[in-house]
C-alpha positions, 0 to 999 in steps of 0.5 A: 499499500505504501510501497510506491510512496516509499520507493519514490521517496528513496529515488528522490534522495538517491542523489544525496545519499548513497544508492546502496543505503537506499536500495538496502532500505527499499529492499525490505519492501519486497518482504512486506516490511514497508514500515521497517523500510520507511524507518530505516530509510529515514534513519539513513537520512538523519544519520547522514544529515541528508538535506531534504526539501520541504515537499519531501518532509511533508511526504514523510509526515504524511507517511508517518501519519498514515502508518500510524507511527509517531513523528516525535520518536527517532528517526522521524523527530530529527527530520525537521531540522534537515529541511532546506 
């Protein structure tokens, strides 16, 4: 259900984050682990201080809400400071 949005987000940041890290995170989608794929992708964004656009951040926030995750928990809570 969320796999297309997560994959699209991964492709958008691929030029700013090591493509192998993106691919490794997105690999979990094929095992029906969309929340894990999304969390790992966001963790990599945060851990490697990858700048994200406001549009990308808003997409992340919507996914967090739609997936019933908590925006106030790691790694999501650190992403707002990376918006350019």
